[in-house]
N, C-alpha and C positions, 0 to 999 in steps of 0.2 A: 504494499500499500504506500510505501515511501515514494515509489515511482521515480527513482533516480534523483531525488532532491535531497537537500541538506535536512537534518533532523535533530531532534533532542530525544533523549531517552532518560527517564527517571524510574528507578526501581520502586515498586508499589509499597514496600515496607520502609521507605525513607520519608522523613519530615525535615524540611529546612525552614528556619525562621531567622530573621534578622533585618535590621534597618538597612535599606539600600539594596537588598537582595534583587528586587525587580530590575534595577539598573544594571547589576552585574550580569543577570540572565539576558537582558536585552542586548548588552555588549557581546556576550557569548553567541547570541543568535545571529549577529552580524558576521560571524566566522565565514571566511571565504574558502580557505584551504586547511585541511588538517582536521585535528580534534582537540577539544578542550575538555579537560576533566577538572574536578574540584577536590582539593585536599583539605583535611581537617585533622588537627592534632588530637590524638587519642591516647588513653592510658594503656590500652591493650591492643597494640597494632597487629599482633599475631592473628587476630581474628578477621583481618581485612586484607584487601589488596594494599600494599605498602609503596608509597612513592619515595624514591631516593632523588635528591636534588644535588646538583653541582654548586659550587660557590656562587656562580652568577644566577642562580635560580632556575636554570633549565633542568628538565627531567632527565635523570641519568638512567633509572631503571624503575620498573613497576613489577612487584612480585606478589602473587596471590597467597595469602595465608602463610607467611614464611615463619619457620620456627625461630629464626634469629633475625628480627626485622632490621633493616638498614636505616630506618628513621622511625619517628612516631606519627608520621603523617599518613593517614588512611585515605584511599581513593573513595569518595563518597558515591552514593548511587545516582550521580547525575552526570550526563555526558552530552556533549554537543559534537556532532559529526558532519563532515562535508558529504558530498554526494557520492564519494567512493565507498561509503560504508557498507552498502549491501554487497558489493563485489568482494570486499574484504571479509565480511561475515561469512560468506559462502565457503571461505577457505579455512575457517576455524574448525579444528579437529578436537575431540574429546581429550581432556587432560588426563593426567595420572589418576585423578579422583573420579574419572568417568563422566566429567561434566563439560559442557561448553562454557568456557570462562570469558567474561567480558574483558578480563585482564589480557587475554590473548589478543583480542581485537585492538585493545590500547597499545600493546607491544608492537603490533604491526605499524601503526602510526608512529611510534617512537622510533622503530627501526628506520623509517623513512624521513626522520627528522621533522615530523609534523604533529607532534604531541606537545601540547602546553597544559600547564596546571595552574589553576588559580586557587590560592590558599584562602580559605575562610577563617578569619581571625576570631579573637575573643568575643566580639560583638554578635557572633552568629551561633545558632544552635543547629547541629545536625543530629538527628535522632534516627537510629537504625532500629526499627521495632521488630526485628527478627526473632526475639526470644520473648517468653512471658514476661520477664522482669523489665526488659527494655520497652515492651508495649505499655506496661504499667507506668514506667518512668515518663514515657511520652505523654501519657494521658494526664499525669500529674502536672507536667510542664504546662500543657495546653490550658488546663483548668486554672492554674495559677496566673498565667498571662491574662485569660479572659476575665477572671474575678478582679484582678488588680486594675486593669485598664477599662473594663467594661466594653471591650471590643471583642469581636469574634475573630479567631484565627482561621484563615483560609475560607472565609465565607464567599462562595462562588457568586452568589447573587449581589453581594456588596461590591465584589471585584468588577463584575459586569456593569454595575451602575456607575461606579467611579470612573471606569474607563469609557463610559458613554455607549455601551452596547444596548443598554435598556434605560428607559427614562423612569421618572418617579412613579408614574402610573404602572408601568410594567413591574417595578419592584414591588409595589403594593399588591398587584395581582398574584405575583409569585408568593407573597407572604400569606395570602388569604387561607389556602388550605392548611397552613402551618400555625394559624392564629392562636390556637390554644397551647402552643409549646413556647418554651423560651426562645428557641431559635426564630419562630414566626413573629413573636413579640419584638424581638431585635430588629427584624427586617422592617416591620410596621413602623416602629420608632425611627428607624433610619429614613424611611420614605417621608414621614411627617416632618422630620427635622430639616430635610432638604428642600421643603416646599417654600 
């Protein structure tokens, strides 16, 4: 379905949060050639694909779940690829673990000198919800942000409204079937506040 175009891929169990993230993603979406991945410092890099950097910040290697990580920077589940991604993906073979690894695809770009990594710093949260504990941690994180700020995290209707894809009336219409829920109340309040 990509049809020879550029694309972005985000793993379904990943959550990203941080001020300015939309601008970073928009910049990555303007990628013309190669691939851009995102790195995040973690306490347990052996659980992830690990990015090794040269002194100048260029990616030197990326290794899937290494027993002895070369850095503490994990490759997050967010990737931007140029139009060669499908042809490259067709060449990926199962790893020693018997899986098709996204790291193998990223290594292809690295081998061709076309892999960049953008590091997400302390102002960002990357949550991988692949375990029961990490899913619970993510739920607590989102609950805390929403309770403290009074704003919803990743509210698609609000995003569509703020980007001008729907107007105030459209937002209110989407909220009606949800009016008896906290989510629906939030949308109706937003629609009224913007009038």
